[in-house]
VMD Tcl script that draws the C-alpha trace (Angstrom):
set ca {
  {64.28 60.95 -25.91}
  {65.41 57.18 -25.30}
  {65.34 56.53 -29.24}
  {67.84 59.59 -29.40}
  {69.75 57.80 -26.76}
  {69.68 54.45 -28.13}
  {70.99 55.67 -31.44}
  {74.05 57.56 -29.34}
  {74.92 54.37 -27.91}
  {74.71 52.01 -30.93}
  {76.66 54.88 -33.05}
  {79.43 55.38 -29.98}
  {82.86 52.92 -30.93}
  {83.42 50.52 -28.57}
  {86.40 51.02 -26.28}
  {89.56 49.75 -27.19}
  {91.23 47.69 -24.72}
  {93.61 48.87 -22.68}
  {97.67 48.09 -23.70}
  {98.86 45.41 -21.24}
  {102.03 47.48 -20.39}
  {99.31 50.34 -18.67}
  {97.26 47.51 -17.20}
  {99.93 45.79 -15.55}
  {101.57 48.75 -14.06}
  {98.33 49.75 -12.90}
  {97.72 46.54 -11.30}
  {101.62 46.54 -9.71}
  {102.68 50.01 -8.87}
  {102.16 49.83 -5.28}
  {101.11 46.85 -2.55}
  {102.80 43.11 -2.94}
  {103.91 41.89 -5.33}
  {104.93 45.19 -7.42}
  {106.94 46.10 -9.85}
  {110.78 45.53 -9.72}
  {112.21 47.42 -13.06}
  {111.14 48.70 -16.05}
  {108.04 46.41 -18.20}
  {109.18 44.49 -21.35}
  {106.97 45.31 -24.67}
  {106.78 43.59 -27.42}
  {104.62 43.30 -30.85}
  {104.85 40.48 -33.80}
  {108.07 38.62 -34.68}
  {110.01 40.76 -31.38}
  {108.08 37.71 -28.69}
  {110.43 35.62 -29.77}
  {113.42 37.59 -28.34}
  {111.61 37.08 -25.12}
  {110.17 33.44 -25.63}
  {112.44 31.93 -28.10}
  {110.77 28.35 -28.69}
  {107.25 29.43 -27.16}
  {106.14 32.63 -29.32}
  {104.58 30.54 -32.01}
  {101.37 30.46 -30.11}
  {100.52 33.89 -29.34}
  {101.76 34.63 -32.72}
  {99.34 31.49 -34.38}
  {96.45 33.09 -32.21}
  {96.98 36.69 -33.92}
  {98.21 38.36 -30.78}
  {98.56 42.42 -30.70}
  {101.19 42.90 -27.67}
  {102.89 41.28 -24.78}
  {103.48 43.04 -21.84}
  {106.34 41.43 -19.30}
  {106.46 42.58 -15.76}
  {109.05 41.68 -13.14}
  {107.48 41.51 -9.87}
  {108.54 41.01 -6.04}
  {106.63 40.59 -3.01}
  {106.66 41.39 0.35}
  {108.65 38.06 1.47}
  {111.39 39.38 -1.41}
  {110.52 36.19 -3.65}
  {110.84 36.89 -7.60}
  {107.59 36.74 -10.08}
  {106.75 37.16 -13.60}
  {103.19 38.81 -14.71}
  {102.68 38.22 -18.70}
  {99.55 39.72 -20.32}
  {98.83 39.20 -24.06}
  {96.24 41.00 -25.55}
  {95.02 38.84 -28.03}
  {92.15 40.30 -31.37}
  {89.24 38.88 -28.74}
  {88.56 36.59 -25.90}
  {88.01 33.13 -28.58}
  {91.50 33.97 -29.31}
  {92.62 34.85 -25.52}
  {90.59 31.43 -24.51}
  {92.80 29.69 -27.33}
  {95.94 30.41 -26.40}
  {95.25 28.78 -22.78}
  {93.82 26.38 -23.98}
  {96.30 25.18 -26.33}
  {98.74 25.31 -23.68}
  {97.26 23.36 -20.71}
  {96.75 19.40 -20.70}
  {93.88 17.13 -19.12}
  {94.91 15.80 -15.90}
  {96.50 19.29 -14.81}
  {95.31 21.34 -11.77}
  {92.71 23.29 -12.58}
  {91.48 26.03 -10.48}
  {88.28 28.32 -11.06}
  {89.11 32.36 -11.16}
  {87.12 34.09 -13.30}
  {87.38 31.59 -16.14}
  {89.33 28.21 -15.28}
  {93.47 28.74 -14.65}
  {95.82 26.11 -14.72}
  {98.26 25.76 -12.02}
  {101.63 23.80 -12.29}
  {105.33 24.23 -11.11}
  {104.94 27.31 -10.34}
  {103.41 28.65 -12.85}
  {99.34 29.89 -13.24}
  {97.79 30.50 -16.45}
  {94.26 31.62 -17.31}
  {92.34 34.21 -19.55}
  {89.87 37.28 -19.31}
  {88.22 39.22 -21.97}
  {91.15 39.49 -24.71}
  {93.85 39.35 -22.61}
  {95.81 35.78 -21.67}
  {98.02 36.08 -18.35}
  {100.47 34.09 -17.41}
  {101.89 34.15 -13.24}
  {104.93 32.53 -12.55}
  {107.70 32.22 -10.51}
  {110.97 30.16 -9.71}
  {111.27 31.21 -6.48}
  {112.37 28.53 -3.60}
  {110.03 28.11 -2.04}
  {107.70 28.33 -4.68}
  {104.96 30.83 -4.00}
  {101.51 28.59 -3.36}
  {98.88 28.23 -5.44}
  {96.69 30.82 -3.48}
  {99.67 33.47 -3.40}
  {100.08 32.88 -7.51}
  {95.66 33.32 -7.67}
  {95.85 36.64 -5.56}
  {98.69 37.99 -8.14}
  {96.19 36.78 -10.67}
  {93.26 38.45 -9.08}
  {94.88 41.99 -9.32}
  {95.49 41.86 -13.18}
  {91.74 40.38 -13.76}
  {90.50 43.47 -11.37}
  {91.89 45.87 -14.05}
  {89.67 43.67 -17.34}
  {86.18 44.63 -16.87}
  {84.67 42.24 -19.07}
  {85.40 38.25 -18.81}
  {84.68 38.05 -22.09}
  {82.46 34.94 -23.77}
  {84.08 31.84 -24.78}
  {83.87 30.71 -28.66}
  {80.59 30.25 -30.20}
  {82.34 27.45 -31.87}
  {82.88 25.48 -29.05}
  {78.88 24.53 -29.29}
  {78.70 22.46 -32.35}
  {80.98 19.94 -30.05}
  {78.31 17.68 -28.09}
  {79.33 17.76 -23.91}
  {78.27 14.20 -22.94}
  {81.28 12.15 -22.20}
  {83.79 15.16 -22.50}
  {87.26 14.38 -21.31}
  {87.33 16.70 -18.78}
  {89.87 20.24 -19.74}
  {90.60 19.05 -23.08}
  {88.75 21.45 -25.13}
  {90.43 23.26 -27.57}
  {90.43 26.59 -30.34}
  {92.46 28.00 -32.95}
  {92.48 29.45 -36.08}
  {96.10 28.25 -37.88}
  {97.93 24.74 -38.62}
  {100.36 25.41 -35.66}
  {97.36 25.44 -33.38}
  {96.00 22.45 -34.93}
  {99.05 20.28 -34.82}
  {99.46 20.38 -30.97}
  {96.34 18.48 -31.06}
  {95.79 16.37 -34.48}
  {99.29 16.44 -36.21}
  {99.30 15.44 -39.92}
  {102.42 16.52 -42.11}
  {100.15 18.17 -44.93}
  {97.62 21.07 -44.74}
  {94.70 18.76 -44.97}
  {92.23 21.39 -43.79}
  {93.24 24.12 -45.26}
  {94.43 26.29 -42.19}
  {96.07 29.74 -42.19}
  {100.15 29.02 -42.17}
  {102.35 32.04 -40.49}
  {103.69 32.58 -43.99}
  {100.37 33.22 -45.64}
  {100.18 37.25 -46.69}
  {96.66 37.02 -46.50}
  {95.46 33.77 -44.61}
  {91.76 32.47 -44.86}
  {89.92 32.79 -41.82}
  {89.15 29.66 -40.43}
  {87.88 28.64 -36.98}
  {88.64 25.20 -35.33}
  {87.34 23.67 -32.28}
  {87.91 20.24 -30.53}
  {87.64 18.19 -28.13}
  {88.70 14.89 -26.79}
  {85.78 12.52 -25.23}
  {86.41 9.07 -23.07}
  {83.23 7.20 -23.72}
  {83.69 5.86 -26.51}
  {87.51 7.27 -26.71}
  {88.38 9.72 -29.57}
  {88.54 13.40 -30.66}
  {85.91 15.43 -32.02}
  {87.52 18.43 -34.48}
  {85.15 21.12 -35.95}
  {86.15 24.01 -38.97}
  {83.92 26.72 -39.84}
  {84.86 28.02 -42.90}
  {84.28 31.11 -44.79}
  {82.32 29.66 -47.62}
  {80.76 26.24 -48.92}
  {83.00 25.59 -51.38}
  {86.16 25.81 -49.15}
  {84.75 23.08 -46.59}
  {83.60 21.09 -49.50}
  {87.72 21.15 -50.52}
  {88.93 20.50 -46.84}
  {86.42 17.49 -46.71}
  {88.12 16.38 -50.07}
  {92.07 16.30 -49.20}
  {91.10 14.83 -45.86}
  {88.99 12.13 -47.76}
  {92.29 11.47 -49.71}
  {94.42 10.99 -46.91}
  {92.05 9.48 -43.79}
  {93.38 6.56 -41.44}
  {92.06 3.82 -40.19}
  {88.81 4.74 -37.99}
  {88.39 8.62 -38.97}
  {84.99 9.96 -40.12}
  {83.59 13.02 -41.72}
  {80.34 14.78 -41.10}
  {80.18 17.62 -43.63}
  {77.15 20.24 -43.36}
  {77.48 23.60 -45.53}
  {80.45 25.52 -44.57}
  {81.10 23.28 -41.24}
  {83.18 20.24 -41.26}
  {83.50 17.67 -38.48}
  {85.87 14.96 -38.17}
  {86.15 11.87 -35.82}
  {90.05 11.04 -35.41}
  {91.85 8.92 -32.36}
  {89.22 7.02 -31.95}
  {89.57 2.69 -30.91}
  {87.52 1.03 -33.68}
  {85.35 2.01 -36.30}
  {82.30 1.39 -34.24}
  {83.51 4.24 -32.21}
  {84.19 6.07 -34.86}
  {80.44 5.62 -35.53}
  {78.92 6.48 -32.70}
  {80.96 9.79 -32.21}
  {80.17 11.09 -35.25}
  {76.40 10.37 -34.81}
  {76.69 12.88 -31.71}
  {78.84 15.05 -33.55}
  {75.67 15.43 -36.49}
  {73.79 15.66 -34.30}
  {75.46 19.07 -32.19}
  {76.50 20.43 -35.53}
  {73.22 20.68 -36.94}
  {71.65 22.10 -33.34}
  {74.32 24.01 -31.83}
  {73.98 24.59 -28.73}
  {75.36 27.55 -26.29}
  {79.40 27.81 -25.74}
  {79.03 25.36 -23.50}
  {81.95 24.93 -21.05}
  {85.36 25.93 -21.28}
  {86.18 21.81 -21.49}
}
mol new
graphics top color blue
foreach p $ca { graphics top sphere $p radius 0.5 }
foreach p [lrange $ca 0 end-1] q [lrange $ca 1 end] { graphics top cylinder $p $q radius 0.2 }
display resetview
């Protein structure tokens, strides 16, 4: 009997994530804050109709759908809740990680969230969310957190961090500096080179190569470590060759099969060498996805 039940469970496809529009409607149909008008829904390139100049990150992370709801609380203050459905938790964390900066106010929720100037951003499961308000006086951080909790309560699975983070060392990590992305646009937000040295997907690619990238900044010694995972050893070697032909001062690389690690932004060759040894060790023997960084 138990064997039959196990077969049935394994054969049952995982439940598809709830559309963000339905999730927002359920979260804010009543109470405070509540919906104030129709929920807007955007897919594909239409996201630029809603967030012109800011839609590149969701597009680069392969977002599936954006739902935006106008809200009003018991005090009459206007808020906005945005919910983006991503391909998975890794991409939801990726958008969050690319939207924050070290030194900003970080608050705990189901995962870490960032609060800045009346805006709270975070992620849970395959969703990235934003709760914001231009009201004066602005809602407090606690008010925004209470609104975010109404959204997160509708998302059953918290979701796991990208496994690739486990190939970065945790010692002397600069807090809140971890990044995750797939395409060159995401990489450009924390390490810009005009040429596509790592061979990452571009928005114009018809059939993009699936490359994962994780990065973090370090304090002792100062520098940034980047790890890219390729579908094949050959693609990783080609990216290494492109980097080697254009490398700048105090940069080093660690090539390990289909994984390419880079040391960049170091202050000296000696500092770069120290960071490279740490990176070499964690690439060879990765740990769990250690932290949200």
